[in-house]
Backbone as CSV, one residue per row, in Angstrom:
resi,resn,N_x,N_y,N_z,CA_x,CA_y,CA_z,C_x,C_y,C_z
1,MET,122.756,34.002,39.169,122.272,34.297,40.496,121.906,35.775,40.583
2,THR,120.799,36.051,41.170,120.348,37.415,41.398,120.347,37.661,42.896
3,ILE,120.713,38.875,43.282,120.681,39.168,44.713,119.248,39.181,45.207
4,ARG,119.092,38.795,46.436,117.780,38.840,47.078,117.639,40.152,47.830
5,VAL,116.469,40.752,47.712,116.200,42.031,48.359,115.071,41.831,49.359
6,LYS,115.267,42.363,50.560,114.241,42.287,51.601,114.053,43.699,52.157
7,PHE,112.818,44.174,52.125,112.513,45.492,52.660,112.207,45.359,54.151
8,LEU,112.959,46.090,54.971,112.864,45.978,56.422,112.092,47.129,57.056
9,HIS,111.768,48.124,56.282,110.980,49.255,56.756,109.773,49.380,55.840
10,THR,108.621,49.686,56.410,107.382,49.713,55.616,107.409,50.752,54.500
11,ARG,108.188,51.788,54.650,108.245,52.834,53.618,109.436,52.688,52.683
12,ALA,110.257,51.685,52.882,111.433,51.497,52.030,111.011,51.050,50.635
13,THR,111.675,51.613,49.648,111.467,51.209,48.262,112.826,50.959,47.625
14,ILE,112.819,50.339,46.485,114.079,50.050,45.800,114.795,51.347,45.423
15,GLU,114.060,52.425,45.268,114.690,53.713,44.946,115.613,54.193,46.065
16,HIS,115.334,53.795,47.301,116.215,54.160,48.411,117.612,53.570,48.239
17,ALA,117.709,52.505,47.495,118.980,51.799,47.330,119.864,52.392,46.248
18,GLY,119.352,53.333,45.480,120.160,53.928,44.419,120.666,52.875,43.444
19,TYR,121.963,52.918,43.171,122.574,51.997,42.210,123.044,50.686,42.830
20,ILE,122.942,50.553,44.128,123.479,49.356,44.790,122.974,48.063,44.158
21,PRO,121.687,47.904,43.875,121.250,46.644,43.258,121.922,46.368,41.911
22,GLN,122.154,47.405,41.125,122.828,47.217,39.841,124.279,46.804,40.028
23,TRP,124.926,47.377,41.020,126.332,47.062,41.250,126.521,45.643,41.760
24,LEU,125.512,45.058,42.350,125.621,43.709,42.923,124.907,42.641,42.100
25,ASN,124.346,42.975,40.969,123.440,42.060,40.287,124.025,41.350,39.068
26,ASP,125.337,41.225,38.964,125.931,40.481,37.853,126.120,39.040,38.289
27,GLU,125.293,38.166,37.781,125.326,36.772,38.230,126.630,36.050,37.895
28,ASP,127.418,36.585,36.989,128.691,35.963,36.636,129.867,36.537,37.432
29,ASP,129.620,37.489,38.294,130.693,38.133,39.058,130.884,37.416,40.392
30,PRO,132.002,36.703,40.555,132.226,35.948,41.793,132.810,36.781,42.935
31,ARG,133.117,38.045,42.678,133.765,38.874,43.704,132.836,39.126,44.891
32,PRO,133.423,39.352,46.071,132.600,39.697,47.242,131.953,41.066,47.065
33,ALA,130.942,41.332,47.872,130.188,42.579,47.791,131.095,43.802,47.901
34,LYS,132.058,43.767,48.786,132.952,44.912,48.986,133.645,45.303,47.690
35,GLU,134.142,44.334,46.952,134.837,44.618,45.703,133.883,45.156,44.642
36,GLN,132.695,44.590,44.576,131.724,45.058,43.588,131.253,46.482,43.905
37,LEU,130.991,46.758,45.176,130.577,48.105,45.562,131.711,49.104,45.380
38,ASN,132.929,48.685,45.635,134.080,49.556,45.435,134.183,49.986,43.972
39,GLU,133.992,49.050,43.077,134.055,49.371,41.651,132.880,50.266,41.231
40,GLY,131.692,49.913,41.661,130.519,50.688,41.277,130.532,52.104,41.814
41,TYR,131.110,52.289,42.979,131.125,53.593,43.642,132.453,54.320,43.442
42,ALA,133.250,53.859,42.496,134.581,54.436,42.257,134.518,55.930,41.969
43,PHE,133.461,56.383,41.298,133.337,57.804,40.956,133.298,58.689,42.197
44,ALA,132.935,58.130,43.340,132.845,58.900,44.583,133.879,58.450,45.611
45,GLY,134.891,57.738,45.160,135.958,57.322,46.062,135.953,55.851,46.424
46,GLY,134.962,55.114,45.968,134.919,53.676,46.232,134.481,53.356,47.653
47,TRP,134.612,52.089,47.991,134.253,51.608,49.325,135.328,52.064,50.306
48,GLN,134.964,52.964,51.208,135.889,53.488,52.218,135.299,53.197,53.595
49,PRO,135.778,52.154,54.278,135.211,51.812,55.589,135.335,52.966,56.578
50,PHE,134.291,53.124,57.373,134.207,54.154,58.402,134.309,53.441,59.742
51,LYS,135.307,53.756,60.507,135.556,53.082,61.781,134.723,53.666,62.916
52,GLY,134.469,52.840,63.931,133.817,53.300,65.152,132.408,52.797,65.362
53,PHE,131.807,52.171,64.355,130.458,51.644,64.507,130.466,50.340,65.297
54,LYS,129.389,50.101,66.002,129.127,48.815,66.660,127.883,48.232,66.007
55,LEU,127.888,46.914,65.820,126.752,46.208,65.239,126.083,45.394,66.329
56,ALA,124.814,45.689,66.598,124.060,44.981,67.631,123.439,43.710,67.055
57,ALA,122.942,42.863,67.925,122.327,41.601,67.517,121.122,41.802,66.608
58,ASP,120.430,42.946,66.752,119.269,43.229,65.901,119.664,43.954,64.607
59,ASP,120.948,43.977,64.299,121.532,44.616,63.115,121.489,46.136,63.149
60,SER,121.158,46.717,64.291,121.244,48.174,64.384,122.714,48.564,64.497
61,LEU,123.010,49.734,63.968,124.356,50.296,64.057,124.342,51.419,65.071
62,THR,125.359,51.457,65.900,125.503,52.580,66.808,126.879,53.191,66.599
63,TYR,126.926,54.492,66.785,128.173,55.245,66.719,128.172,56.134,67.954
64,PRO,129.300,56.276,68.618,129.318,57.054,69.863,128.652,58.419,69.715
65,GLY,127.669,58.663,70.593,126.967,59.940,70.623,125.747,60.020,69.721
66,ASP,125.547,59.023,68.853,124.400,59.029,67.933,123.386,57.965,68.354
67,PRO,122.116,58.173,68.015,121.107,57.141,68.302,121.317,55.939,67.379
68,PRO,120.796,54.789,67.735,120.921,53.611,66.873,120.266,53.845,65.513
69,GLN,120.868,53.263,64.501,120.314,53.279,63.150,119.874,51.858,62.824
70,TYR,118.676,51.724,62.275,118.150,50.406,61.940,118.124,50.228,60.427
71,PRO,118.401,49.027,59.951,118.433,48.826,58.501,117.042,48.973,57.888
72,ILE,117.030,49.486,56.647,115.759,49.637,55.941,115.631,48.653,54.773
73,ILE,116.768,48.212,54.249,116.767,47.236,53.152,117.925,46.273,53.370
74,GLU,117.679,45.016,53.072,118.728,43.999,53.138,118.893,43.359,51.762
75,PHE,120.141,43.268,51.332,120.491,42.538,50.120,121.284,41.315,50.542
76,LYS,121.032,40.200,49.927,121.778,38.972,50.232,122.543,38.594,48.969
77,LEU,123.857,38.568,49.071,124.737,38.176,47.974,125.543,36.975,48.443
78,ARG,125.174,35.821,47.936,125.773,34.562,48.397,125.700,34.497,49.928
79,ASN,126.838,34.482,50.629,126.798,34.367,52.092,126.976,35.714,52.804
80,GLU,126.968,36.796,52.046,127.122,38.125,52.634,125.768,38.831,52.693
81,ARG,125.622,39.651,53.720,124.437,40.498,53.842,124.879,41.945,53.680
82,VAL,124.189,42.673,52.824,124.460,44.086,52.625,123.234,44.833,53.131
83,LEU,123.419,45.626,54.180,122.309,46.337,54.798,122.420,47.824,54.513
84,LEU,121.305,48.410,54.127,121.218,49.832,53.858,120.478,50.498,55.014
85,TYR,121.060,51.589,55.513,120.499,52.348,56.628,120.172,53.759,56.151
86,GLN,119.389,54.467,56.930,119.147,55.875,56.629,120.470,56.618,56.605
87,HIS,120.464,57.761,55.977,121.639,58.630,55.880,122.753,58.006,55.048
88,ALA,122.376,57.076,54.157,123.290,56.490,53.169,124.392,55.609,53.763
89,TRP,124.200,55.094,54.955,125.161,54.146,55.519,124.870,52.755,54.965
90,VAL,125.922,52.055,54.588,125.806,50.698,54.051,126.758,49.806,54.841
91,ALA,126.256,48.676,55.305,127.091,47.715,56.038,127.139,46.406,55.260
92,ILE,128.315,45.829,55.201,128.480,44.476,54.665,128.785,43.587,55.859
93,ILE,127.932,42.593,56.075,128.062,41.715,57.238,128.390,40.306,56.759
94,GLN,129.461,39.763,57.310,129.905,38.416,56.961,129.183,37.385,57.841
95,PRO,129.225,36.114,57.467,128.563,35.079,58.274,129.029,35.037,59.734
96,ASP,130.288,35.420,59.996,130.799,35.412,61.370,130.469,36.707,62.132
97,ARG,129.661,37.601,61.506,129.212,38.878,62.062,130.293,39.960,62.021
98,SER,131.440,39.678,61.421,132.375,40.772,61.185,131.725,41.659,60.127
99,PHE,132.071,42.951,60.141,131.382,43.880,59.251,132.231,45.106,58.960
100,GLU,131.856,45.792,57.892,132.399,47.102,57.556,131.228,47.991,57.190
101,VAL,131.406,49.296,57.427,130.372,50.274,57.124,130.994,51.375,56.263
102,CYS,130.232,51.816,55.273,130.686,52.897,54.394,129.499,53.811,54.130
103,ARG,129.757,55.092,53.998,128.689,56.010,53.585,128.733,56.100,52.072
104,MET,127.602,55.809,51.449,127.521,55.782,49.989,126.364,56.672,49.546
105,ASP,126.621,57.975,49.501,125.552,58.901,49.128,125.759,59.525,47.767
């Protein structure tokens, strides 16, 4: 299985995603996205959720005092959605819309 990539912004390219596609692209790895990203990003501290974000119905992220951030790339790994936003924010969204956000720069 290969992850599916969807570009959500007209100027988004795969280069914006850095190593994320490589970290999620092992078809034999049954682990959830969070575990795979944690391992791939271990050199920078791993997956460290950042609290305080709200996820809107249009998948925009808001943080108190900041303007909404809209996703630029979507990765689909089995039933999870991994959304990449400007400023290196990454959200993993579960089918029930629960989510975590981490800065991965």
